C-alpha positions in Angstrom: 5.7 -13.9 -9.7 8.8 -14.9 -11.7 12.2 -13.7 -11.3 11.7 -11.7 -14.7 13.0 -8.0 -14.4 10.9 -5.3 -13.0 9.1 -3.0 -15.3 11.3 0.1 -14.0 14.0 0.5 -11.9 11.6 2.6 -9.5 8.4 3.5 -9.1 8.8 7.0 -9.3 11.6 9.1 -11.0 11.9 12.6 -9.1 11.5 15.6 -11.0 12.0 18.1 -8.2 9.7 20.6 -6.5 7.4 18.0 -5.4 6.8 16.7 -8.7 7.5 12.8 -10.0 7.1 11.0 -13.1 5.3 7.8 -12.4 6.9 4.9 -14.1 5.3 1.7 -15.6 6.2 -0.4 -12.5 2.9 1.8 -10.8 0.5 0.4 -12.7 -2.5 -1.3 -11.4 -4.0 -4.6 -12.2 -7.2 -2.9 -14.5 -5.2 -0.9 -16.6 -1.6 -0.3 -17.7 -2.3 3.3 -17.8 -3.7 3.5 -14.1 -1.8 3.3 -11.2 -2.0 0.8 -8.1 -2.7 2.4 -4.8 0.3 0.9 -3.2 2.9 3.0 -4.8 0.4 6.0 -4.4 0.1 5.5 -0.8 3.8 5.2 -0.4 4.3 8.4 -2.1 1.9 10.6 -0.1 3.7 8.7 3.3 6.9 9.6 1.9 6.0 13.5 1.8 4.5 13.1 5.5 7.4 12.1 6.9 10.1 14.5 5.4 7.2 17.5 5.7 8.9 19.8 8.7 9.9 16.6 11.1 9.9 16.6 14.8 12.9 14.7 16.4 11.2 11.9 18.6 7.8 11.5 16.8 6.9 9.3 14.0 4.0 8.8 11.5 1.2 6.4 13.3 -1.2 6.4 11.1 -2.3 7.1 7.2 -5.4 7.4 5.6 -5.5 7.8 2.0 -8.4 8.8 0.0 -8.5 7.8 -4.0 -11.0 10.4 -5.4 -10.4 9.1 -8.8 -8.1 6.9 -10.9 -4.6 8.0 -10.7 -2.9 8.1 -14.1 0.6 6.7 -14.7 1.9 10.3 -15.4 3.6 13.2 -13.8 2.3 13.8 -10.1 2.7 16.8 -8.3 2.6 15.9 -4.1 2.1 18.3 -1.6 1.6 18.7 2.0 1.0 20.6 5.0 0.7 20.6 8.9 -3.0 21.1 9.7 -2.8 21.2 13.6 0.5 21.4 14.7 1.7 20.6 18.1 5.0 18.8 19.8 3.4 15.7 20.9 0.5 15.2 18.5 0.4 16.7 14.9 -2.2 16.4 12.0 -1.1 16.5 8.5 -3.0 16.9 5.4 -1.7 16.2 1.7 -2.8 16.0 -1.7 -1.6 14.6 -5.0 -2.4 16.1 -8.5 -2.3 15.5 -12.1 -2.6 18.2 -14.2 -4.0 20.7 -11.8 -6.2 18.2 -10.4 -6.6 16.4 -7.4 -6.9 12.7 -7.4 -5.6 12.0 -4.0 -6.3 13.5 -0.6 -4.4 12.0 2.5 -4.2 12.8 6.4 -1.8 11.4 9.1 -0.9 11.9 12.6 2.2 12.4 13.4 2.6 11.6 17.6 5.5 11.1 20.0 7.0 8.1 19.9 6.5 6.1 23.1 9.1 5.7 26.0 11.7 2.8 25.6 10.6 1.4 29.2 7.2 0.6 27.9 6.6 -3.0 28.0 5.0 -4.2 24.6 1.7 -5.6 24.3 1.1 -7.1 21.0 -2.1 -9.7 21.2 -2.2 -10.9 17.4 0.0 -14.3 17.1 3.3 -14.7 15.0 3.3 -14.5 11.6 3.7 -17.9 9.7 7.7 -18.8 8.0 8.5 -17.0 5.2 8.1 -19.5 2.3 11.7 -20.6 0.3 10.4 -19.6 -2.9 8.6 -17.5 -5.4 6.2 -19.1 -7.4 5.3 -18.5 -10.8 2.4 -16.2 -11.0 0.2 -17.6 -13.6 -2.9 -16.4 -15.4 -5.0 -13.5 -13.7 -8.0 -13.1 -15.3 -6.6 -11.6 -18.3 -5.8 -8.2 -15.8 -2.5 -6.4 -15.7 0.0 -7.9 -14.1 3.1 -6.5 -15.6 3.1 -3.1 -13.3 3.0 -3.4 -9.9 2.7 -7.0 -9.2 5.6 -7.9 -11.5 7.6 -5.1 -9.1 6.6 -6.6 -6.1 8.3 -10.0 -4.9 5.4 -12.7 -3.5 5.7 -15.4 -1.4 2.3 -16.6 -0.8 1.4 -18.8 2.2 -2.4 -19.3 1.7 -4.9 -17.3 -1.0 -3.2 -14.5 -2.9 -4.7 -13.0 -5.7 -5.5 -15.8 -8.3 -6.8 -18.4 -5.1 -10.1 -17.3 -3.2 -9.5 -15.7 0.3 -9.0 -14.9 3.0 -5.1 -14.9 2.2 -1.4 -14.6 3.6 1.5 -13.3 1.6 5.0 -12.3 2.1 6.2 -9.6 0.3 8.6 -7.1 -0.6 9.4 -4.2 -3.6 11.9 -5.5 -6.2 12.5 -1.6 -6.6 12.8 1.5 -4.4 9.6 3.9 -4.4 11.7 6.8 -5.7 14.9 6.4 -8.0 18.1 6.8 -5.9 16.2 6.6 -2.3 16.1 3.6 0.2 12.8 2.9 1.3 11.8 3.9 5.1 9.5 1.5 7.0 6.6 3.3 6.5 6.9 3.6 2.7 7.3 -0.1 2.8 4.5 -0.6 4.8 2.0 1.7 2.7 3.3 0.5 -0.4 2.1 -3.2 0.4 -1.1 -2.3 2.5 -3.1 -1.6 -0.6 -2.9 -5.2 -1.7 -5.0 -6.2 0.8 -8.4 -6.3 -0.8 -6.4 -8.7 -3.9 -5.0 -10.9 -1.2 -8.0 -11.4 1.0 -10.5 -11.3 -1.6 -13.2 -14.4 -2.0 -14.9 -12.8 -5.0 -14.1 -13.8 -8.4 -11.7 -11.1 -10.1 -13.0 -12.3 -13.6 -16.7 -11.7 -12.7 -16.7 -8.6 -10.0 -15.0 -5.3 -10.2 -13.6 -4.5 -6.8 -12.2 -1.3 -6.6 -10.9 0.6 -2.9 -12.0 3.9 -2.4 -9.4 4.7 0.5 -7.0 2.7 2.7 -6.1 3.5 6.2 -2.8 2.0 7.5 -2.1 2.1 11.4 1.1 1.0 13.2 2.1 0.6 16.4 5.8 0.2 15.6 7.6 1.0 12.4 8.4 -2.4 10.9 11.8 -4.2 10.6 13.1 -5.7 7.4 12.4 -5.7 3.8 9.9 -8.8 3.8 6.4 -7.8 5.4 3.4 -10.3 5.9 0.0 -9.2 4.8 -2.9 -11.2 6.3 -6.0 -9.9 5.1 -9.7 -10.9 5.0 -12.7 -9.4 2.8 -16.3 -9.2 3.9 -19.3 -8.3 1.3 -22.8 -7.8 1.2 -25.8 -7.6 -1.2 -27.2 -3.8 -1.3 -24.1 -3.0 0.7 -20.2 -2.7 -0.4 -17.2 -4.4 0.8 -14.8 -4.1 3.5 -11.2 -5.0 3.5 -9.2 -5.9 7.1 -5.6 -7.1 7.2 -2.7 -7.5 9.6 0.6 -6.4 8.7 3.5 -8.0 10.6 7.5 -8.7 10.1 9.8 -11.5 11.3 9.4 -10.1 14.6 5.8 -10.0 14.8 2.4 -7.9 13.9 3.2 -4.2 13.8 0.1 -3.0 12.4 -3.3 -3.2 10.6 -5.0 -1.5 7.6 -8.6 -1.2 6.7 -10.3 -0.7 2.8 -13.8 0.4 1.7 -14.5 -1.3 -1.4 -17.0 -0.7 -4.5 -18.1 -4.2 -6.1 -20.0 -4.0 -9.5 -20.1 -6.2 -12.2 -17.2 -6.4 -14.2 -17.6 -4.6 -17.8 -17.4 -6.6 -20.7 -13.8 -7.0 -22.4 
């Protein structure tokens, strides 16, 4: 992606009482009027973190179910504790547009492990962060002026316009919510939904590929702005597609992401 100005100063403008105005930066590749799942996931993750926080706990897993396309418009976000607990709590949330639920989500908030725990990580370390962001180039006439432009990408292999599996370093060029610094969870969620684009070996000019959900599980919180996403996609005729990804920072792997995807013929222009 080039160093042109991002499409907006933030993904969302806060309106108060759980309401947010979506900016053009949230738009996904299929239409400038429909949102990418990354900002949507970050927005519900932010709500989970802020709802009745319990000292010494952390949000370890978030699952976002996309019930219908999310418009670039005013959204209402609500969260509740479905199963309270001192060490383990289950949270539920939803995002509404004009009274209609477009996203449902759940999260597990769990007690942070003792500091004396010896780390156990099996994934290899990520590749080095490339030194420059290349021009993004053409992408099958899809919309790259929203979320794609609001993120800074440093591809290692694959990466959207080239067949996956793919690995990319990325960071948001704008905050999720205007006037706020992103938390580690928000940064991870904002990126994770890009796994199906980074890892896909299917031709986006030919196939319509839409994820119905994303699950992000983190065994620790990421550190730093730049995060590494390594993703691959499996697809079967008569079935669907499944994308799996590893999330890492400069210190190593910190979590995984999983997406279920619809694959269909792309409608004619």
